[in-house]
C-alpha positions in Angstrom: 133.3 146.5 117.7 136.3 145.4 119.7 135.5 143.3 122.7 137.9 145.3 124.9 135.4 148.2 124.6 133.2 146.4 127.1 135.4 147.7 129.8 134.3 151.3 129.1 130.8 151.0 127.6 127.7 151.7 129.7 124.0 152.0 129.0 123.3 155.5 127.6 120.1 155.7 129.6 120.9 154.3 133.1 124.7 154.1 132.9 124.5 150.5 134.0 126.5 147.5 132.7 125.9 146.1 129.3 126.0 142.4 128.4 127.6 141.5 125.1 125.6 139.1 122.9 127.5 137.9 119.8 125.9 136.7 116.6 129.0 136.9 114.4 132.6 137.7 115.2 136.0 137.7 113.5 138.8 137.3 115.9 138.4 139.8 118.8 135.9 141.9 116.8 132.1 141.6 117.0 130.6 142.0 113.5 126.9 141.6 114.5 125.2 141.1 117.8 123.8 143.4 120.6 124.6 145.1 123.9 121.9 144.3 126.4 121.0 146.3 129.5 119.2 144.2 132.1 118.1 147.2 134.1 116.4 148.9 131.1 115.5 145.6 129.4 116.7 147.0 126.1 119.2 145.7 123.5 121.4 148.0 121.5 122.2 146.5 118.1 125.7 146.0 116.7 125.8 146.0 112.9 128.9 145.9 110.6 131.1 146.2 113.8 129.4 149.4 114.9 127.3 149.5 118.1 124.2 151.8 118.0 124.1 153.3 121.5 121.4 155.9 120.8 118.7 155.9 123.5 115.6 153.8 122.4 113.4 156.9 121.7 116.1 158.1 119.2 116.5 154.9 117.2 114.4 154.3 114.1 
């Protein structure tokens, strides 16, 4: 996931701001990590550069 996407991404549930938490990155791209919504207290995973922004009840 490109870090510049943080300017346009929002929580899919409450539309609030997301906090980027990086585990692994290459240059300006996040390979693994998560996007955390403090309002919902939920983390959306980033795996292989792809953020999974499905609402919690739709993630498996």
